C-alpha distance (Angstrom), angle and dihedral (degrees) to the residues before:
residue distance angle dihedral
E1 . . .
K2 3.81 . .
I3 3.83 94.7 .
R4 3.81 93.0 50.8
K5 3.78 89.6 74.8
L6 3.77 88.1 62.6
W7 3.82 96.2 50.8
R8 3.78 93.9 95.1
H9 3.79 89.1 64.6
Y10 3.80 90.5 60.0
F11 3.79 92.7 54.7
Q12 3.78 96.2 66.1
G13 3.76 109.1 125.7
T14 3.80 95.1 7.4
H15 3.77 125.7 128.8
A16 3.80 100.0 -176.1
L17 3.78 139.7 50.9
V18 3.80 125.2 -157.4
F19 3.79 111.3 -161.8
V20 3.79 123.8 -178.8
V21 3.81 122.6 -152.5
D22 3.82 125.9 -167.5
S23 3.80 98.2 -128.4
Q24 3.79 92.2 -163.7
D25 3.80 97.1 52.5
K26 3.82 99.6 81.2
D27 3.81 91.4 163.0
R28 3.81 91.4 65.5
M29 3.79 98.0 39.7
D30 3.83 90.5 100.3
A31 3.81 90.9 53.3
A32 3.82 91.3 47.8
R33 3.81 90.9 50.3
E34 3.82 91.2 49.4
E35 3.79 91.5 51.1
L36 3.80 93.0 47.5
W37 3.78 92.1 50.9
K38 3.81 93.3 45.6
I39 3.75 85.5 62.2
L40 3.80 96.9 41.2
D41 3.79 95.1 46.6
D42 3.80 92.5 58.7
D43 3.83 111.8 114.2
Y44 3.81 93.8 -134.7
I45 3.79 91.6 50.1
R46 3.82 90.1 50.4
S47 3.79 89.5 55.6
T48 3.80 97.5 49.9
M49 3.84 109.6 23.1
T50 3.80 115.5 101.9
H51 3.82 103.2 161.1
V52 3.82 137.2 32.9
L53 3.78 120.6 -169.0
L54 3.77 113.3 -166.0
Y55 3.78 114.4 -166.0
A56 3.82 114.1 -154.0
N57 3.81 96.0 -154.0
K58 3.82 131.0 -165.7
Q59 3.79 94.9 38.2
D60 3.81 88.4 153.1
L61 3.81 93.5 65.9
P62 3.80 124.0 91.2
G63 3.78 114.1 -103.5
A64 3.79 94.8 21.0
L65 3.78 114.6 150.0
K66 3.77 114.2 -110.0
P67 3.82 117.6 -116.4
Q68 3.78 91.7 -102.3
E69 3.79 90.0 53.6
V70 3.81 91.3 47.9
M71 3.80 88.8 50.6
E72 3.81 89.9 53.6
E73 3.82 94.2 44.4
M74 3.80 92.1 49.8
Q75 3.83 91.2 45.2
I76 3.78 89.0 -136.9
K77 3.82 92.4 157.3
K78 3.80 87.0 74.0
L79 3.79 89.7 68.4
S80 3.76 104.8 103.4
Y81 3.80 105.1 162.5
A82 3.82 98.6 59.3
Q83 3.74 141.8 40.2
W84 3.79 112.6 -105.7
Y85 3.78 137.7 -169.3
V86 3.81 133.7 -176.2
Q87 3.81 111.8 -145.3
P88 3.82 120.8 -169.1
C89 3.76 110.9 -138.4
V90 3.78 147.7 165.2
A91 3.80 104.0 -145.9
I92 3.80 94.7 -170.2
N93 3.82 91.3 67.4
G94 3.77 100.1 21.8
E95 3.78 96.9 -112.9
G96 3.79 110.5 159.3
L97 3.78 95.6 0.8
Y98 3.81 95.8 106.4
D99 3.81 91.2 45.6
G100 3.81 90.1 57.7
V101 3.80 93.7 46.7
E102 3.83 89.6 47.2
W103 3.82 91.0 54.1
L104 3.80 90.8 47.9
T105 3.81 94.5 46.9
K106 3.79 93.2 48.2
G107 3.81 92.3 47.9
L108 3.79 93.6 48.4
K109 3.79 91.5 49.9
E110 3.83 90.5 51.8
T111 3.80 91.8 53.1
K112 3.85 94.9 54.7
């Protein structure tokens, strides 16, 4: 909790955010959404951020929210100043990770 106040200092000069959500942990989805929007609502972030990649992790586990459901829970459609993408993934075996990075890399190259 203490270090989160310092996050904004690490975003200087960045144009993209990668945020990972535990798709199976429905009880903490509200907390994850709050943390994401604390970052995205920052004035500096609004002025520099062009892309947000949201990984919907743990898609291999029973009861995990689908990417569309994660998108709705995280209210990512409200994000108007940056491109965004929700990528399903299974971090433990790498499934979907490269797809997300590919989307991000392509998008960042197009904005140069």
